[in-house]
ZATOR-541596 format. One record per residue (C-alpha): residue in one letter; y, x, z. Coordinates in nm, 2 decimals, padded with zeros to 4 digits. Layout:
REM ZATOR-541596
<node><residu>A</residu><py>Y</py><px>X</px><pz>Z</pz></node>
...
This chain:
REM ZATOR-541596
<node><residu>M</residu><py>-06.51</py><px>07.60</px><pz>04.18</pz></node>
<node><residu>Y</residu><py>-06.27</py><px>07.32</px><pz>04.19</pz></node>
<node><residu>S</residu><py>-06.37</py><px>07.03</px><pz>03.96</pz></node>
<node><residu>L</residu><py>-06.19</py><px>06.73</px><pz>04.07</pz></node>
<node><residu>D</residu><py>-05.89</py><px>06.56</px><pz>03.92</pz></node>
<node><residu>A</residu><py>-05.80</py><px>06.34</px><pz>04.23</pz></node>
<node><residu>H</residu><py>-05.56</py><px>06.10</px><pz>04.05</pz></node>
<node><residu>T</residu><py>-05.57</py><px>05.98</px><pz>03.69</pz></node>
<node><residu>H</residu><py>-05.54</py><px>05.69</px><pz>03.45</pz></node>
<node><residu>L</residu><py>-05.79</py><px>05.74</px><pz>03.20</pz></node>
<node><residu>Q</residu><py>-05.76</py><px>05.35</px><pz>03.10</pz></node>
<node><residu>D</residu><py>-05.43</py><px>05.42</px><pz>02.98</pz></node>
<node><residu>S</residu><py>-05.38</py><px>05.32</px><pz>02.60</pz></node>
<node><residu>C</residu><py>-05.24</py><px>05.65</px><pz>02.52</pz></node>
<node><residu>F</residu><py>-05.61</py><px>05.77</px><pz>02.53</pz></node>
<node><residu>D</residu><py>-05.75</py><px>05.51</px><pz>02.34</pz></node>
<node><residu>A</residu><py>-05.77</py><px>05.73</px><pz>02.00</pz></node>
<node><residu>D</residu><py>-05.92</py><px>06.05</px><pz>02.17</pz></node>
<node><residu>R</residu><py>-06.05</py><px>05.96</px><pz>02.52</pz></node>
<node><residu>D</residu><py>-06.40</py><px>06.12</px><pz>02.48</pz></node>
<node><residu>A</residu><py>-06.25</py><px>06.44</px><pz>02.35</pz></node>
<node><residu>V</residu><py>-06.00</py><px>06.46</px><pz>02.65</pz></node>
<node><residu>L</residu><py>-06.28</py><px>06.42</px><pz>02.88</pz></node>
<node><residu>R</residu><py>-06.48</py><px>06.71</px><pz>02.70</pz></node>
<node><residu>H</residu><py>-06.17</py><px>06.93</px><pz>02.72</pz></node>
<node><residu>S</residu><py>-06.16</py><px>06.87</px><pz>03.08</pz></node>
<node><residu>E</residu><py>-06.52</py><px>06.94</px><pz>03.13</pz></node>
<node><residu>A</residu><py>-06.46</py><px>07.28</px><pz>02.94</pz></node>
<node><residu>V</residu><py>-06.22</py><px>07.40</px><pz>03.19</pz></node>
<node><residu>G</residu><py>-06.44</py><px>07.28</px><pz>03.49</pz></node>
<node><residu>V</residu><py>-06.29</py><px>06.96</px><pz>03.55</pz></node>
<node><residu>S</residu><py>-06.58</py><px>06.73</px><pz>03.55</pz></node>
<node><residu>R</residu><py>-06.50</py><px>06.46</px><pz>03.80</pz></node>
<node><residu>W</residu><py>-06.20</py><px>06.20</px><pz>03.80</pz></node>
<node><residu>I</residu><py>-06.08</py><px>05.96</px><pz>04.03</pz></node>
<node><residu>C</residu><py>-05.94</py><px>05.70</px><pz>03.79</pz></node>
<node><residu>N</residu><py>-05.68</py><px>05.44</px><pz>03.93</pz></node>
<node><residu>G</residu><py>-05.62</py><px>05.09</px><pz>03.81</pz></node>
<node><residu>T</residu><py>-05.27</py><px>04.96</px><pz>03.85</pz></node>
<node><residu>Q</residu><py>-05.30</py><px>04.58</px><pz>03.77</pz></node>
<node><residu>P</residu><py>-05.54</py><px>04.31</px><pz>03.67</pz></node>
<node><residu>D</residu><py>-05.52</py><px>04.41</px><pz>03.28</pz></node>
<node><residu>D</residu><py>-05.66</py><px>04.73</px><pz>03.32</pz></node>
<node><residu>W</residu><py>-05.95</py><px>04.70</px><pz>03.61</pz></node>
<node><residu>P</residu><py>-06.20</py><px>04.61</px><pz>03.32</pz></node>
<node><residu>E</residu><py>-06.15</py><px>04.91</px><pz>03.15</pz></node>
<node><residu>V</residu><py>-06.16</py><px>05.12</px><pz>03.45</pz></node>
<node><residu>R</residu><py>-06.48</py><px>04.96</px><pz>03.54</pz></node>
<node><residu>R</residu><py>-06.61</py><px>05.01</px><pz>03.19</pz></node>
<node><residu>L</residu><py>-06.53</py><px>05.39</px><pz>03.19</pz></node>
<node><residu>A</residu><py>-06.71</py><px>05.44</px><pz>03.55</pz></node>
<node><residu>E</residu><py>-07.02</py><px>05.28</px><pz>03.41</pz></node>
<node><residu>K</residu><py>-07.01</py><px>05.48</px><pz>03.10</pz></node>
<node><residu>H</residu><py>-06.94</py><px>05.84</px><pz>03.25</pz></node>
<node><residu>P</residu><py>-07.10</py><px>05.93</px><pz>03.58</pz></node>
<node><residu>G</residu><py>-06.80</py><px>06.18</px><pz>03.65</pz></node>
<node><residu>I</residu><py>-06.55</py><px>05.90</px><pz>03.68</pz></node>
<node><residu>V</residu><py>-06.50</py><px>05.74</px><pz>04.05</pz></node>
<node><residu>P</residu><py>-06.33</py><px>05.42</px><pz>04.00</pz></node>
<node><residu>C</residu><py>-06.03</py><px>05.26</px><pz>04.21</pz></node>
<node><residu>F</residu><py>-05.91</py><px>04.93</px><pz>04.19</pz></node>
<node><residu>G</residu><py>-05.56</py><px>04.82</px><pz>04.30</pz></node>
<node><residu>I</residu><py>-05.22</py><px>04.66</px><pz>04.23</pz></node>
<node><residu>H</residu><py>-04.94</py><px>04.92</px><pz>04.19</pz></node>
<node><residu>P</residu><py>-04.62</py><px>04.84</px><pz>04.34</pz></node>
<node><residu>W</residu><py>-04.46</py><px>04.83</px><pz>04.00</pz></node>
<node><residu>F</residu><py>-04.69</py><px>04.53</px><pz>03.95</pz></node>
<node><residu>A</residu><py>-04.63</py><px>04.36</px><pz>04.30</pz></node>
<node><residu>D</residu><py>-04.60</py><px>04.03</px><pz>04.10</pz></node>
<node><residu>R</residu><py>-04.94</py><px>03.99</px><pz>04.01</pz></node>
<node><residu>E</residu><py>-05.16</py><px>03.76</px><pz>04.22</pz></node>
<node><residu>V</residu><py>-05.33</py><px>03.98</px><pz>04.46</pz></node>
<node><residu>D</residu><py>-05.61</py><px>03.74</px><pz>04.50</pz></node>
<node><residu>S</residu><py>-05.73</py><px>03.85</px><pz>04.16</pz></node>
<node><residu>L</residu><py>-05.82</py><px>04.18</px><pz>04.32</pz></node>
<node><residu>H</residu><py>-06.05</py><px>04.00</px><pz>04.58</pz></node>
<node><residu>A</residu><py>-06.21</py><px>03.81</px><pz>04.29</pz></node>
<node><residu>F</residu><py>-06.28</py><px>04.12</px><pz>04.08</pz></node>
<node><residu>L</residu><py>-06.42</py><px>04.33</px><pz>04.36</pz></node>
<node><residu>R</residu><py>-06.69</py><px>04.07</px><pz>04.44</pz></node>
<node><residu>N</residu><py>-06.84</py><px>04.17</px><pz>04.11</pz></node>
<node><residu>V</residu><py>-06.82</py><px>04.53</px><pz>04.13</pz></node>
<node><residu>D</residu><py>-07.16</py><px>04.67</px><pz>04.27</pz></node>
<node><residu>F</residu><py>-07.11</py><px>05.05</px><pz>04.26</pz></node>
<node><residu>P</residu><py>-06.89</py><px>05.26</px><pz>04.49</pz></node>
<node><residu>F</residu><py>-06.51</py><px>05.23</px><pz>04.45</pz></node>
<node><residu>G</residu><py>-06.19</py><px>05.28</px><pz>04.64</pz></node>
<node><residu>I</residu><py>-05.87</py><px>05.07</px><pz>04.65</pz></node>
<node><residu>G</residu><py>-05.58</py><px>05.22</px><pz>04.43</pz></node>
<node><residu>E</residu><py>-05.34</py><px>05.28</px><pz>04.32</pz></node>
<node><residu>V</residu><py>-05.15</py><px>05.09</px><pz>04.59</pz></node>
<node><residu>G</residu><py>-04.82</py><px>05.15</px><pz>04.81</pz></node>
<node><residu>L</residu><py>-04.47</py><px>05.11</px><pz>04.81</pz></node>
<node><residu>D</residu><py>-04.19</py><px>05.24</px><pz>04.58</pz></node>
<node><residu>F</residu><py>-03.84</py><px>05.16</px><pz>04.69</pz></node>
<node><residu>A</residu><py>-03.70</py><px>05.34</px><pz>04.38</pz></node>
<node><residu>A</residu><py>-03.87</py><px>05.08</px><pz>04.14</pz></node>
<node><residu>A</residu><py>-03.58</py><px>04.87</px><pz>03.96</pz></node>
<node><residu>P</residu><py>-03.58</py><px>04.57</px><pz>04.02</pz></node>
<node><residu>K</residu><py>-03.76</py><px>04.60</px><pz>04.34</pz></node>
<node><residu>N</residu><py>-03.88</py><px>04.33</px><pz>04.57</pz></node>
<node><residu>D</residu><py>-03.98</py><px>04.51</px><pz>04.87</pz></node>
<node><residu>P</residu><py>-04.09</py><px>04.21</px><pz>05.09</pz></node>
<node><residu>R</residu><py>-04.33</py><px>04.13</px><pz>04.80</pz></node>
<node><residu>Q</residu><py>-04.43</py><px>04.49</px><pz>04.77</pz></node>
<node><residu>E</residu><py>-04.52</py><px>04.48</px><pz>05.16</pz></node>
<node><residu>F</residu><py>-04.72</py><px>04.15</px><pz>05.11</pz></node>
<node><residu>V</residu><py>-04.93</py><px>04.30</px><pz>04.82</pz></node>
<node><residu>L</residu><py>-04.98</py><px>04.64</px><pz>05.01</pz></node>
<node><residu>R</residu><py>-05.10</py><px>04.49</px><pz>05.34</pz></node>
<node><residu>S</residu><py>-05.34</py><px>04.25</px><pz>05.15</pz></node>
<node><residu>Q</residu><py>-05.52</py><px>04.53</px><pz>04.99</pz></node>
<node><residu>L</residu><py>-05.51</py><px>04.74</px><pz>05.31</pz></node>
<node><residu>K</residu><py>-05.67</py><px>04.48</px><pz>05.50</pz></node>
<node><residu>T</residu><py>-05.96</py><px>04.48</px><pz>05.23</pz></node>
<node><residu>A</residu><py>-06.00</py><px>04.84</px><pz>05.24</pz></node>
<node><residu>R</residu><py>-06.02</py><px>04.83</px><pz>05.63</pz></node>
<node><residu>Q</residu><py>-06.28</py><px>04.56</px><pz>05.62</pz></node>
<node><residu>R</residu><py>-06.50</py><px>04.71</px><pz>05.38</pz></node>
<node><residu>S</residu><py>-06.44</py><px>05.09</px><pz>05.48</pz></node>
<node><residu>L</residu><py>-06.28</py><px>05.18</px><pz>05.14</pz></node>
<node><residu>P</residu><py>-06.08</py><px>05.49</px><pz>05.06</pz></node>
<node><residu>V</residu><py>-05.72</py><px>05.43</px><pz>04.98</pz></node>
<node><residu>M</residu><py>-05.53</py><px>05.59</px><pz>04.71</pz></node>
<node><residu>L</residu><py>-05.15</py><px>05.58</px><pz>04.79</pz></node>
<node><residu>H</residu><py>-04.82</py><px>05.57</px><pz>04.58</pz></node>
<node><residu>A</residu><py>-04.54</py><px>05.66</px><pz>04.81</pz></node>
<node><residu>V</residu><py>-04.14</py><px>05.68</px><pz>04.67</pz></node>
<node><residu>R</residu><py>-03.88</py><px>05.68</px><pz>04.91</pz></node>
<node><residu>C</residu><py>-04.06</py><px>05.47</px><pz>05.17</pz></node>
<node><residu>V</residu><py>-04.24</py><px>05.70</px><pz>05.41</pz></node>
<node><residu>D</residu><py>-04.12</py><px>05.57</px><pz>05.75</pz></node>
<node><residu>R</residu><py>-04.21</py><px>05.20</px><pz>05.63</pz></node>
<node><residu>L</residu><py>-04.54</py><px>05.32</px><pz>05.46</pz></node>
<node><residu>L</residu><py>-04.64</py><px>05.51</px><pz>05.79</pz></node>
<node><residu>T</residu><py>-04.56</py><px>05.18</px><pz>06.00</pz></node>
<node><residu>I</residu><py>-04.77</py><px>04.98</px><pz>05.78</pz></node>
<node><residu>L</residu><py>-05.06</py><px>05.21</px><pz>05.76</pz></node>
<node><residu>R</residu><py>-05.08</py><px>05.23</px><pz>06.15</pz></node>
<node><residu>E</residu><py>-05.06</py><px>04.85</px><pz>06.18</pz></node>
<node><residu>E</residu><py>-05.32</py><px>04.79</px><pz>05.91</pz></node>
<node><residu>G</residu><py>-05.57</py><px>05.08</px><pz>05.97</pz></node>
<node><residu>P</residu><py>-05.76</py><px>05.26</px><pz>06.05</pz></node>
<node><residu>F</residu><py>-05.91</py><px>05.37</px><pz>05.72</pz></node>
<node><residu>P</residu><py>-06.21</py><px>05.59</px><pz>05.62</pz></node>
<node><residu>V</residu><py>-05.98</py><px>05.80</px><pz>05.43</pz></node>
<node><residu>L</residu><py>-05.62</py><px>05.81</px><pz>05.26</pz></node>
<node><residu>L</residu><py>-05.50</py><px>06.00</px><pz>04.97</pz></node>
<node><residu>I</residu><py>-05.13</py><px>06.01</px><pz>04.89</pz></node>
<node><residu>H</residu><py>-05.10</py><px>06.11</px><pz>04.53</pz></node>
<node><residu>S</residu><py>-04.85</py><px>06.35</px><pz>04.37</pz></node>
<node><residu>F</residu><py>-04.71</py><px>06.43</px><pz>04.72</pz></node>
<node><residu>S</residu><py>-04.36</py><px>06.53</px><pz>04.73</pz></node>
<node><residu>G</residu><py>-04.27</py><px>06.50</px><pz>05.08</pz></node>
<node><residu>P</residu><py>-04.07</py><px>06.51</px><pz>05.31</pz></node>
<node><residu>K</residu><py>-04.25</py><px>06.78</px><pz>05.51</pz></node>
<node><residu>E</residu><py>-04.17</py><px>06.62</px><pz>05.83</pz></node>
<node><residu>S</residu><py>-04.43</py><px>06.32</px><pz>05.76</pz></node>
<node><residu>I</residu><py>-04.70</py><px>06.54</px><pz>05.71</pz></node>
<node><residu>P</residu><py>-04.84</py><px>06.56</px><pz>06.08</pz></node>
<node><residu>D</residu><py>-04.81</py><px>06.17</px><pz>06.09</pz></node>
<node><residu>F</residu><py>-05.03</py><px>06.11</px><pz>05.77</pz></node>
<node><residu>V</residu><py>-05.27</py><px>06.39</px><pz>05.86</pz></node>
<node><residu>K</residu><py>-05.33</py><px>06.18</px><pz>06.21</pz></node>
<node><residu>L</residu><py>-05.43</py><px>05.88</px><pz>05.98</pz></node>
<node><residu>G</residu><py>-05.67</py><px>06.09</px><pz>05.79</pz></node>
<node><residu>A</residu><py>-05.47</py><px>06.16</px><pz>05.48</pz></node>
<node><residu>F</residu><py>-05.52</py><px>06.42</px><pz>05.19</pz></node>
<node><residu>F</residu><py>-05.24</py><px>06.50</px><pz>04.99</pz></node>
<node><residu>S</residu><py>-05.29</py><px>06.56</px><pz>04.62</pz></node>
<node><residu>F</residu><py>-05.03</py><px>06.78</px><pz>04.40</pz></node>
<node><residu>S</residu><py>-04.95</py><px>06.71</px><pz>04.05</pz></node>
<node><residu>P</residu><py>-04.77</py><px>06.87</px><pz>03.73</pz></node>
<node><residu>A</residu><py>-04.45</py><px>06.76</px><pz>03.93</pz></node>
<node><residu>I</residu><py>-04.48</py><px>07.10</px><pz>04.10</pz></node>
<node><residu>F</residu><py>-04.38</py><px>07.29</px><pz>03.79</pz></node>
<node><residu>R</residu><py>-04.03</py><px>07.16</px><pz>03.83</pz></node>
<node><residu>P</residu><py>-03.84</py><px>07.46</px><pz>03.96</pz></node>
<node><residu>N</residu><py>-03.56</py><px>07.26</px><pz>04.13</pz></node>
<node><residu>A</residu><py>-03.79</py><px>07.02</px><pz>04.30</pz></node>
<node><residu>R</residu><py>-03.69</py><px>07.16</px><pz>04.67</pz></node>
<node><residu>R</residu><py>-03.84</py><px>06.90</px><pz>04.87</pz></node>
<node><residu>L</residu><py>-04.17</py><px>06.91</px><pz>04.69</pz></node>
<node><residu>H</residu><py>-04.21</py><px>07.30</px><pz>04.73</pz></node>
<node><residu>E</residu><py>-04.14</py><px>07.25</px><pz>05.08</pz></node>
<node><residu>A</residu><py>-04.44</py><px>07.03</px><pz>05.11</pz></node>
<node><residu>V</residu><py>-04.63</py><px>07.27</px><pz>04.93</pz></node>
<node><residu>H</residu><py>-04.59</py><px>07.52</px><pz>05.20</pz></node>
<node><residu>A</residu><py>-04.64</py><px>07.27</px><pz>05.47</pz></node>
<node><residu>V</residu><py>-04.95</py><px>07.08</px><pz>05.40</pz></node>
<node><residu>P</residu><py>-05.25</py><px>07.21</px><pz>05.59</pz></node>
<node><residu>L</residu><py>-05.48</py><px>07.38</px><pz>05.34</pz></node>
<node><residu>D</residu><py>-05.78</py><px>07.17</px><pz>05.45</pz></node>
<node><residu>R</residu><py>-05.58</py><px>06.85</px><pz>05.30</pz></node>
<node><residu>V</residu><py>-05.48</py><px>06.99</px><pz>04.97</pz></node>
<node><residu>L</residu><py>-05.61</py><px>06.85</px><pz>04.64</pz></node>
<node><residu>F</residu><py>-05.50</py><px>06.85</px><pz>04.28</pz></node>
<node><residu>E</residu><py>-05.46</py><px>06.59</px><pz>04.00</pz></node>
<node><residu>S</residu><py>-05.31</py><px>06.54</px><pz>03.66</pz></node>
<node><residu>D</residu><py>-05.20</py><px>06.18</px><pz>03.71</pz></node>
<node><residu>A</residu><py>-05.32</py><px>06.15</px><pz>03.35</pz></node>
<node><residu>S</residu><py>-05.11</py><px>05.89</px><pz>03.14</pz></node>
<node><residu>A</residu><py>-04.82</py><px>05.87</px><pz>02.91</pz></node>
<node><residu>T</residu><py>-04.51</py><px>05.93</px><pz>03.10</pz></node>
<node><residu>R</residu><py>-04.19</py><px>05.74</px><pz>03.05</pz></node>
<node><residu>N</residu><py>-04.07</py><px>05.97</px><pz>02.79</pz></node>
<node><residu>S</residu><py>-04.40</py><px>05.92</px><pz>02.62</pz></node>
<node><residu>F</residu><py>-04.53</py><px>06.26</px><pz>02.71</pz></node>
<node><residu>R</residu><py>-04.91</py><px>06.26</px><pz>02.79</pz></node>
<node><residu>T</residu><py>-05.08</py><px>06.47</px><pz>03.07</pz></node>
<node><residu>E</residu><py>-05.43</py><px>06.50</px><pz>03.07</pz></node>
<node><residu>P</residu><py>-05.69</py><px>06.62</px><pz>03.31</pz></node>
<node><residu>A</residu><py>-05.75</py><px>06.96</px><pz>03.16</pz></node>
<node><residu>I</residu><py>-05.40</py><px>07.06</px><pz>03.32</pz></node>
<node><residu>V</residu><py>-05.55</py><px>07.03</px><pz>03.66</pz></node>
<node><residu>P</residu><py>-05.64</py><px>07.41</px><pz>03.70</pz></node>
<node><residu>D</residu><py>-05.30</py><px>07.50</px><pz>03.60</pz></node>
<node><residu>V</residu><py>-05.17</py><px>07.29</px><pz>03.89</pz></node>
<node><residu>L</residu><py>-05.40</py><px>07.45</px><pz>04.13</pz></node>
<node><residu>N</residu><py>-05.31</py><px>07.81</px><pz>03.99</pz></node>
<node><residu>H</residu><py>-04.93</py><px>07.71</px><pz>04.00</pz></node>
<node><residu>Y</residu><py>-04.98</py><px>07.61</px><pz>04.38</pz></node>
<node><residu>A</residu><py>-05.15</py><px>07.92</px><pz>04.47</pz></node>
<node><residu>V</residu><py>-04.87</py><px>08.11</px><pz>04.33</pz></node>
<node><residu>L</residu><py>-04.62</py><px>07.93</px><pz>04.53</pz></node>
<node><residu>R</residu><py>-04.82</py><px>07.96</px><pz>04.85</pz></node>
<node><residu>G</residu><py>-04.90</py><px>08.33</px><pz>04.79</pz></node>
<node><residu>L</residu><py>-05.28</py><px>08.27</px><pz>04.79</pz></node>
<node><residu>P</residu><py>-05.55</py><px>08.41</px><pz>04.60</pz></node>
<node><residu>N</residu><py>-05.64</py><px>08.15</px><pz>04.33</pz></node>
<node><residu>D</residu><py>-06.02</py><px>08.20</px><pz>04.41</pz></node>
<node><residu>E</residu><py>-05.97</py><px>08.13</px><pz>04.77</pz></node>
<node><residu>L</residu><py>-05.77</py><px>07.83</px><pz>04.70</pz></node>
<node><residu>A</residu><py>-06.00</py><px>07.68</px><pz>04.47</pz></node>
<node><residu>D</residu><py>-06.29</py><px>07.72</px><pz>04.72</pz></node>
<node><residu>I</residu><py>-06.07</py><px>07.54</px><pz>04.97</pz></node>
<node><residu>A</residu><py>-06.00</py><px>07.27</px><pz>04.74</pz></node>
<node><residu>A</residu><py>-06.37</py><px>07.22</px><pz>04.62</pz></node>
<node><residu>E</residu><py>-06.45</py><px>07.17</px><pz>05.01</pz></node>
<node><residu>N</residu><py>-06.18</py><px>06.90</px><pz>05.04</pz></node>
<node><residu>A</residu><py>-06.29</py><px>06.73</px><pz>04.72</pz></node>
<node><residu>E</residu><py>-06.63</py><px>06.70</px><pz>04.87</pz></node>
<node><residu>R</residu><py>-06.50</py><px>06.59</px><pz>05.20</pz></node>
<node><residu>L</residu><py>-06.29</py><px>06.32</px><pz>05.02</pz></node>
<node><residu>L</residu><py>-06.57</py><px>06.18</px><pz>04.76</pz></node>
<node><residu>A</residu><py>-06.81</py><px>06.13</px><pz>05.05</pz></node>
<node><residu>N</residu><py>-06.59</py><px>05.85</px><pz>05.16</pz></node>
<node><residu>F</residu><py>-06.66</py><px>05.68</px><pz>04.83</pz></node>
<node><residu>F</residu><py>-07.05</py><px>05.69</px><pz>04.84</pz></node>
<node><residu>V</residu><py>-07.17</py><px>05.59</px><pz>05.19</pz></node>
<node><residu>T</residu><py>-07.40</py><px>05.33</px><pz>05.21</pz></node>
């Protein structure tokens, strides 16, 4: 049974009123582990608190490209006081962001990737309209124990290059969009031994909240799109989840 939400933001304030109920609902549908990604210094303490409170939460700490104006040294200082397994995330590039500062985004990303490489930490990646540049940076700054590209939407031509770098590809509720042609091409092109599923749980720009309990629906829809039996896909994804998570708990 597949039990991992591969990318969430449970620290989001949209969950403040009912976070425990959200987690119980998630567990009721079989999703009992969550990779919870920080995005900026203001939310790292809450990610840490949640991980300390809930054994199923695997924390990641990073500066999201939308917050590339934050001081990257603050991450290094924060990590010195984290004494349990974690990853670096959510980090990456977003060349659709407005206003965008591509040199600053790259500087912040490279600094965080250096930390990941030096400490052998998993990396959770955000990638929007930047695939060629991101691949170049990952090759220059790696290797890393494992990468996860969250809410992957292609292009499909980039998949072999990311696989060579040790990447997994996580699919989000975005696959429900019927006209997402490039994303649906990616659904069919990603090797099955690299596929994971996520909620990207948080409040969207339209104030619509996603929750971890949606993950089984994402998996089911992916199975339909790919013409696979649901149980077979769930077993494959469960094995992939164990392989990914093993990189968080090395000693």
